[in-house]
Structures are given as C-alpha cells and as structure tokens.
C-alpha positions as CSV (number, residue, x, y, z in Angstrom):
1,M,71.7,70.4,-62.7
2,P,70.5,73.9,-63.2
3,P,70.4,74.3,-66.8
4,V,73.1,75.4,-68.7
5,I,71.7,78.9,-70.3
6,T,73.4,80.2,-73.3
7,E,71.4,81.3,-75.8
8,I,67.6,83.1,-76.0
9,E,66.6,79.3,-77.4
10,D,67.4,77.7,-74.2
11,L,65.1,80.0,-72.3
12,K,62.4,79.3,-74.7
13,R,63.0,75.8,-74.4
14,I,62.6,76.4,-70.3
15,Y,59.9,78.7,-71.0
16,R,57.4,76.2,-72.8
17,R,57.6,73.7,-70.4
18,R,56.5,76.4,-67.3
19,V,53.9,78.5,-69.0
20,P,50.5,76.7,-70.4
21,K,49.7,76.7,-73.7
22,M,47.9,79.2,-74.4
23,F,50.2,82.0,-73.3
24,Y,53.0,80.2,-74.8
25,D,51.1,80.4,-78.4
26,Y,50.2,83.7,-77.4
27,C,53.4,84.7,-77.4
28,E,54.8,82.5,-80.1
29,S,52.4,82.9,-82.6
30,G,51.7,85.3,-85.4
31,S,48.0,86.2,-87.5
32,W,46.9,83.7,-90.4
33,T,49.7,81.7,-92.0
34,E,52.2,83.2,-90.3
35,Q,54.5,83.4,-93.1
36,T,55.2,87.6,-91.9
37,F,56.2,86.0,-88.1
38,R,58.5,83.8,-89.6
39,E,60.2,86.2,-91.9
40,N,60.8,88.4,-89.0
41,S,63.4,85.9,-87.4
42,S,64.7,84.3,-90.7
43,D,65.3,87.7,-93.1
44,F,68.1,88.3,-90.4
45,D,69.8,85.4,-91.7
46,K,70.1,86.8,-95.2
47,I,72.2,89.4,-94.3
48,Y,75.8,88.5,-93.4
49,L,78.9,90.7,-91.2
50,R,82.1,91.4,-92.2
51,Q,84.5,90.6,-90.0
52,R,88.1,92.4,-89.8
53,V,90.9,91.8,-88.2
54,A,94.2,93.1,-86.2
55,V,91.9,95.7,-85.0
56,D,91.9,97.2,-81.4
57,M,89.0,95.3,-79.8
58,A,90.1,96.7,-76.2
59,N,88.2,99.0,-73.8
60,R,84.8,98.6,-76.1
61,T,81.3,99.9,-75.1
62,T,77.6,99.1,-76.2
63,R,76.3,102.0,-74.0
64,S,74.5,104.7,-75.9
65,T,71.0,106.8,-76.1
66,M,67.4,106.4,-76.9
67,I,65.7,109.7,-77.5
68,G,68.1,111.1,-75.6
69,Q,67.9,108.4,-72.1
70,D,71.0,107.0,-71.3
71,V,70.9,103.3,-72.0
72,A,73.2,100.3,-71.2
73,M,72.6,99.4,-74.7
74,P,70.2,100.5,-77.4
75,V,67.9,97.5,-76.5
76,A,64.3,98.0,-74.7
77,L,61.6,95.8,-73.4
78,A,58.7,96.4,-75.9
79,P,55.3,96.7,-74.5
80,V,53.5,92.8,-74.9
81,G,50.2,92.5,-74.0
82,M,49.0,90.3,-70.8
83,T,52.9,89.8,-69.6
84,G,51.6,89.3,-66.3
85,M,50.0,85.9,-67.3
86,Q,53.5,84.6,-68.2
87,H,54.5,85.0,-64.9
88,W,52.7,86.4,-62.1
89,D,53.6,89.8,-62.0
90,G,55.1,90.2,-64.8
91,E,55.2,93.7,-66.0
92,I,56.6,94.6,-62.6
93,K,59.9,91.6,-63.1
94,A,60.6,93.2,-66.1
95,A,60.5,96.8,-65.3
96,K,63.1,95.7,-62.4
97,A,64.8,93.7,-64.6
98,A,65.5,96.6,-67.1
99,E,65.8,99.4,-64.6
100,A,68.7,97.3,-63.0
101,F,70.3,96.4,-66.3
102,G,70.0,99.6,-67.7
103,V,67.8,99.7,-70.5
104,P,64.0,101.1,-70.5
105,F,61.0,99.1,-70.3
106,S,57.6,99.7,-72.2
107,L,54.4,99.0,-70.2
108,S,51.3,98.2,-72.1
109,T,48.3,100.0,-71.6
110,M,46.9,95.7,-71.7
111,S,49.1,95.0,-69.2
112,I,48.3,92.8,-65.6
113,C,49.7,94.9,-63.4
114,S,48.8,98.8,-63.7
115,I,51.1,102.2,-64.3
116,E,51.1,102.8,-60.5
117,D,51.9,99.0,-59.7
118,V,54.9,99.3,-61.9
119,A,55.7,102.9,-60.7
120,A,55.3,101.6,-57.0
121,N,58.0,98.9,-57.5
122,T,61.0,100.7,-59.4
123,S,62.4,103.7,-59.0
124,K,63.3,105.2,-62.7
125,P,61.1,106.3,-65.3
126,F,59.7,103.8,-67.8
127,W,57.8,104.1,-70.9
128,L,53.9,103.6,-71.6
129,Q,52.8,102.0,-74.5
130,V,48.7,103.3,-75.3
131,Y,46.0,101.8,-77.8
132,T,44.4,104.8,-80.4
133,L,41.0,104.6,-78.5
134,T,37.8,106.7,-79.1
135,D,37.5,107.2,-75.3
136,D,38.9,110.6,-74.7
137,D,37.9,110.9,-71.0
138,Y,39.9,107.3,-70.5
139,M,42.8,108.6,-72.6
140,R,43.4,111.8,-71.0
141,R,43.1,110.0,-67.7
142,L,46.0,107.7,-69.0
143,F,48.1,110.2,-70.2
144,D,47.7,111.7,-66.2
145,R,48.7,108.7,-64.8
146,A,51.3,108.4,-66.8
147,R,52.8,112.2,-66.0
148,A,51.6,111.2,-62.4
149,A,54.2,107.8,-62.8
150,K,57.1,110.2,-64.0
151,C,56.9,107.7,-67.2
152,S,59.6,109.1,-69.5
153,A,57.9,108.5,-73.2
154,A,54.5,107.7,-74.3
155,V,54.8,105.2,-77.1
156,I,51.5,105.1,-79.2
157,T,50.8,102.2,-81.5
158,V,49.0,103.1,-84.5
159,D,48.8,99.4,-86.1
160,L,46.3,98.1,-84.3
161,Q,42.6,99.4,-85.5
162,L,41.2,95.8,-85.7
163,L,42.7,92.9,-84.8
164,G,44.8,90.2,-86.9
165,Q,43.1,86.9,-87.5
166,R,45.3,85.0,-84.9
167,H,44.4,81.4,-84.9
168,K,46.2,79.5,-82.4
169,D,44.4,82.5,-79.9
170,H,40.6,80.9,-81.0
171,R,41.7,77.8,-80.9
172,N,43.0,77.7,-77.4
173,G,40.0,80.0,-76.1
174,L,42.4,83.4,-75.2
175,S,39.7,85.2,-74.8
176,A,38.0,87.3,-72.1
177,P,37.0,86.1,-71.0
178,P,38.6,82.9,-71.3
179,K,36.9,80.3,-73.1
180,P,39.0,77.3,-72.9
181,T,38.7,74.2,-74.6
182,L,39.0,70.6,-72.4
183,R,43.0,70.4,-74.3
184,T,43.8,73.6,-72.7
185,L,42.4,73.1,-69.6
186,V,44.6,69.9,-68.7
187,N,47.3,71.6,-70.0
188,L,46.5,74.0,-67.2
189,S,46.8,71.5,-64.8
190,T,49.9,70.7,-65.6
191,K,51.3,73.5,-65.1
192,W,51.7,73.7,-60.8
193,A,54.9,76.5,-60.2
194,W,52.5,78.9,-62.9
195,A,49.3,78.4,-60.9
196,M,50.3,78.6,-57.5
197,G,52.3,81.8,-58.6
198,M,48.6,83.0,-59.7
199,L,47.0,82.1,-56.6
200,S,49.8,84.0,-55.1
201,T,49.0,87.9,-56.4
202,R,46.1,89.6,-56.3
203,R,47.1,91.1,-60.0
204,R,44.9,88.9,-62.7
205,Q,43.0,91.1,-64.4
206,F,43.9,94.2,-66.6
207,G,45.3,96.5,-64.6
208,N,44.9,99.9,-66.5
209,I,41.6,99.2,-67.3
210,V,39.6,97.6,-65.2
211,G,39.0,100.3,-62.3
212,H,39.1,102.8,-64.1
213,V,36.5,102.8,-66.3
214,A,33.3,102.8,-66.2
215,D,31.2,99.9,-65.4
216,V,33.7,97.7,-67.0
217,D,35.0,95.5,-63.4
218,D,35.1,92.1,-64.6
219,P,36.6,90.1,-67.9
220,S,33.3,90.1,-69.7
221,S,32.5,94.2,-69.6
222,L,36.4,94.6,-70.2
223,M,35.8,92.4,-73.8
224,T,32.8,94.5,-74.7
225,W,34.2,98.0,-73.8
226,T,37.7,97.5,-75.8
227,A,35.5,95.9,-78.4
228,Q,33.4,99.2,-78.8
229,K,37.0,101.3,-78.4
230,F,39.7,100.6,-80.8
231,D,39.1,103.2,-83.0
232,Q,38.5,101.9,-86.4
233,S,38.4,105.5,-87.9
234,L,41.9,106.1,-87.1
235,N,43.2,108.9,-89.3
236,W,46.7,111.0,-88.5
237,D,44.4,114.2,-87.3
238,R,43.7,112.0,-84.2
239,I,47.1,111.0,-83.6
240,R,48.1,114.9,-83.6
241,Q,45.2,115.1,-80.5
242,F,47.2,112.6,-78.5
243,R,50.2,114.3,-79.6
244,D,48.2,117.3,-77.6
245,M,47.1,115.5,-74.8
246,W,50.9,114.5,-74.5
247,D,53.6,116.8,-74.1
248,G,56.2,114.7,-72.9
249,P,58.7,112.3,-75.2
250,L,56.3,110.2,-78.0
251,I,57.2,107.3,-79.9
252,I,55.2,105.8,-82.4
253,K,55.0,102.0,-82.8
254,G,53.6,100.3,-86.1
255,I,55.3,102.3,-88.7
256,M,56.2,99.9,-92.1
257,D,55.7,102.4,-95.3
258,P,57.4,105.4,-95.9
259,R,54.9,107.9,-96.4
260,D,53.8,106.7,-93.4
261,A,57.5,107.7,-91.4
262,L,56.9,111.3,-92.8
263,E,53.3,111.8,-90.9
264,A,54.4,110.7,-87.5
265,V,57.4,113.3,-88.7
266,N,54.8,115.7,-89.8
267,V,52.5,115.1,-85.9
268,G,55.7,115.6,-84.0
269,A,57.0,112.0,-82.9
270,D,60.4,112.1,-81.2
271,A,60.9,108.4,-82.9
272,I,59.7,106.1,-84.7
273,I,59.5,102.4,-84.3
274,V,60.0,100.1,-87.5
275,S,57.2,97.1,-86.8
276,N,54.4,94.5,-87.6
277,H,53.4,94.0,-84.1
278,G,55.4,91.2,-84.3
279,G,53.7,89.5,-87.6
280,R,50.6,89.3,-85.6
281,Q,48.5,92.1,-87.5
282,L,49.0,92.0,-91.4
283,D,50.4,88.4,-92.5
284,G,52.5,88.9,-95.2
285,A,53.4,91.9,-94.8
286,L,57.4,92.4,-95.4
287,S,59.4,91.7,-92.4
288,S,60.8,94.9,-90.3
289,I,64.3,94.5,-91.6
290,R,63.0,94.8,-94.7
291,A,61.2,97.2,-94.4
292,L,63.6,99.7,-92.2
293,T,65.6,101.0,-95.2
294,P,63.1,103.0,-97.2
295,V,61.9,104.4,-94.1
296,L,65.1,105.4,-93.1
297,D,65.9,106.9,-96.9
298,A,62.3,108.7,-96.5
299,V,63.1,110.5,-93.0
300,G,66.6,111.0,-93.0
301,D,67.9,112.9,-89.6
302,K,64.2,114.4,-88.9
303,V,62.9,111.7,-85.9
304,E,64.9,108.7,-84.1
305,V,64.3,105.1,-86.3
306,H,63.8,102.6,-84.0
307,L,62.9,98.2,-84.8
308,D,61.3,95.8,-83.5
309,S,59.9,92.6,-84.6
310,G,61.9,89.0,-84.9
311,V,65.1,90.3,-83.0
312,R,66.0,86.9,-81.2
313,S,70.0,87.4,-80.6
314,G,72.7,90.2,-79.7
315,Q,73.7,89.5,-83.8
316,D,70.1,90.6,-85.1
317,V,70.6,93.8,-82.5
318,L,73.7,94.4,-84.2
319,K,72.9,94.2,-87.7
320,A,69.6,96.8,-87.3
321,L,72.3,98.8,-85.6
322,A,73.9,98.5,-89.1
323,M,71.6,99.1,-91.5
324,G,70.4,102.6,-89.4
325,A,68.4,101.9,-86.7
326,K,68.7,103.9,-83.4
327,G,67.5,101.5,-81.0
328,V,66.4,98.0,-81.2
329,H,63.3,96.6,-79.3
330,I,62.9,92.9,-77.8
331,G,59.8,91.4,-76.9
332,R,59.1,87.6,-77.1
333,A,63.3,87.2,-76.5
334,Y,62.3,88.7,-73.2
335,I,59.4,87.0,-72.6
336,Y,60.9,83.3,-73.0
337,G,63.2,84.4,-70.1
338,L,60.5,85.9,-67.8
339,G,57.9,82.7,-68.5
340,A,61.0,80.6,-67.6
341,M,62.4,82.4,-64.7
342,G,60.6,85.6,-64.1
343,Q,62.6,88.4,-63.0
344,K,66.3,86.5,-63.4
345,G,65.0,85.2,-66.8
346,V,64.5,88.7,-68.1
347,T,68.1,89.7,-66.7
348,R,69.9,86.7,-68.2
349,A,68.0,87.4,-72.0
350,L,69.4,90.9,-71.7
351,E,72.9,89.6,-70.3
352,I,72.9,87.0,-73.5
353,I,71.7,89.8,-76.3
354,R,74.3,92.5,-74.5
355,N,77.6,89.4,-74.7
356,E,76.3,88.1,-78.4
357,L,76.1,92.3,-79.5
358,D,79.9,92.9,-77.8
359,V,81.5,90.4,-78.8
360,S,80.0,90.1,-82.7
361,M,81.0,94.5,-83.0
362,A,84.3,93.7,-81.7
363,L,85.3,90.7,-84.5
364,C,83.3,93.2,-86.8
365,G,85.9,95.5,-86.0
366,R,84.3,98.2,-83.8
367,R,84.5,99.0,-80.2
368,H,81.9,101.6,-79.5
369,V,78.5,100.5,-80.3
370,T,77.3,104.0,-82.1
371,D,80.3,103.4,-84.4
372,I,78.7,100.4,-85.8
373,D,78.1,101.2,-89.8
374,R,76.7,99.4,-93.0
375,D,80.6,98.7,-93.8
376,I,80.2,95.7,-91.5
377,L,77.3,94.3,-93.4
378,L,77.5,92.1,-96.7
379,V,73.5,92.4,-97.9
380,P,71.4,91.1,-101.0
381,E,70.6,93.3,-103.2
382,D,67.4,92.3,-103.6
383,F,67.2,93.6,-99.9
384,S,66.2,96.6,-99.8
385,G,62.7,96.8,-99.5
386,R,61.5,98.8,-102.2
387,W,59.3,96.2,-104.2
388,E,57.1,97.3,-107.6
389,A,53.6,97.2,-107.5
390,P,52.5,95.2,-110.5
391,R,51.5,97.1,-113.0
392,R,47.9,97.2,-114.9
393,N,47.2,95.9,-118.3
394,A,47.2,99.0,-121.0
C-alpha cells in the first residue's frame, strides 16, 4: 500500500529512509548545539491563531505576488546547496515542480545541476542565489549566465562569509572531496534506489563552478577554490558592486538585524529575506520569526520583507504573513519531498502547505491571502525580538 501523506512530517519519514545519512544530516541539522535550528521551528508554536466564525469563507484564494511576480501562494523554494545529491537531478525536478505549481524556485550557486541545466528543462524564469565571492571575473560571468538563462531575480546570500560549526557534516565526512567514515559507507550501501539514480545521471559535481573556473575540474580543486574565494572581508560597499553587476530584481538573504535591513535598502535591494541560514551559521541567534518584527519596524514599506528558516507547515506560512512578511521561503520542507519521491514529492509538499494555509486562513476569517494581518494572531508579549543588551557595571 502506498503511504498516506497528509503532512510534511510524513514526507520527512520517507525521506529519512531513502536518502543516505550524510545528506539527511546535511539537511536536518544546524550548527554547534543546534539551538537556533530547533527554535526556528518551535518558536512558531508560541504564536496562536484567533479563530472566527460566521464569516463568509467562499471563493478563497491564496494567489499573491512576490517582488511583483504573480504566485499561486506567497511561498518560494529556497536555495539549498547540493540539492542534486538529495535526489538525482534534484534541482531540475524541484524547479519543474515549482514551475507547474506556480511558485518561484531559487537555484543555489552550489547546486549540482547548473543554471543552463535548469533553464533547458523549464520554460519559466527562476531565481539564482549567489554567494559573496572575491573572484570578480567569476561573479560577472555568473550574473551574465543568469541573464542569458532569463533568471527573473538574483538572491545574494550575505550570511556565509565563513561556514558555521556544523558537527554532523564533519562527523559524516561531508566535504569536497568526501571523506566518508566506515559507518557512512555501510549506510550508503543500503540506499540502492538512491545509488541507482545517481548512476543514471551525469550530473554529480557542482555544475555552476566546475568547468567555469580555471583549474577547477574536480572536487579537490573545487574545495581549494571555494576556501580561497568566500569573502571574509565582505562589506556593504562590496554588495553595492554586486548590485552594479546585476540590473534585475535583487533580493538580499540573511538579514537578522534592523541595521542590516536598512543597509540592504540603501544598496537598492528589492526585497530582503529575514533568515539565519536555517540555523546553520550562528548558533544562539534568534529564530527568524522572532527577528521579523524589528526588521519590519525598521524598513516599513521601503522594501519587501520575506522570511526563511523553520517553516514546516501552511500554518507557519500563515503566521509569518500575519506578522507582516510578504513572502515565505521553504527549504527543508520541499527537500523532504524531493528525497522521498522526487518531483512528485516536491509537488506534494507544496500541495500540503497550500492546503494548510488555505484552511487555516479560512478558519481565521480571511478569504484572500493578501487580507491576512496581525489581527488573526495572539502573540506573547516577549515575542517582539527586542532584547536588551546587558548593561555594564558603572
């Protein structure tokens, strides 16, 4: 009997069985103690919904826009590195599912399938996520490739100047080249469907980098190049240079502080994403949903504000929208579906989230997703994200 899939957790259980542990852990983990990783999701549970009755719930719609683009619901597939290792040709399958459903797909620079691979297998524009690298020649050519593929937005990730302390990845030998342990090798030998799929595709390396950079032609040389090119001296002047390289819609991802949100506005961002990289960078940081209100208060209507990290349901989406976000990005939720069932799994994840959003919105007395506001929420007083720094002794 096929499994009954009614929530994202059902997809996660199948995903865990079918994907090698090193890639499951890459997705389902955070940095250091994983406090922020856990609270990204658990903090949504602290926000309650206000139920309304005897309200006309007919003719509902979840349709909206994100950065001026029509969407079936205000949800985008977030950029996830190495998606093509969760399922063969994973980025292509996820992009096709997003296109058919009517939501944006963000392709990571650190993807297995290249920009050109995804463009050749889709008919609508997608978004390209880029890292802040020091190699100007590569960055210009990357933006040129995005233009040639008719990408409709660039997403600049600003919170990865260096990697957070990710214990599970180290223990599993998840690096380039991989250094698997005996336990990892034994686990890989049990994932026959995954392995056969990987053998059936030619796409097993970082397609946006290998072949596009001199002297990078294998995993070992890629590791050396990336270690040298991630820009630890990044500042806002450097981000302005990237804004000059890309003349299309620009989204800046990784904003957690109101001061950084205002800087993003000043460099010409069309949208910002309140995100802590899914809890994989600074452990001990606030959850994204807690950080959202101060950012919104700082920027007002100067820029579109989205949220990423910790979203596992349509109710999470509803709560983020009610708090003031104009769009919500999901990463792990769709990766569970991809690893479990390929393209059909991504579609199922999107169906689940839209259904939960639709039903919960209706029970809160709203028919249109654009009418969702803070009035449907009951939020604890200590949930503003405004925490005072310790005072120094006089």
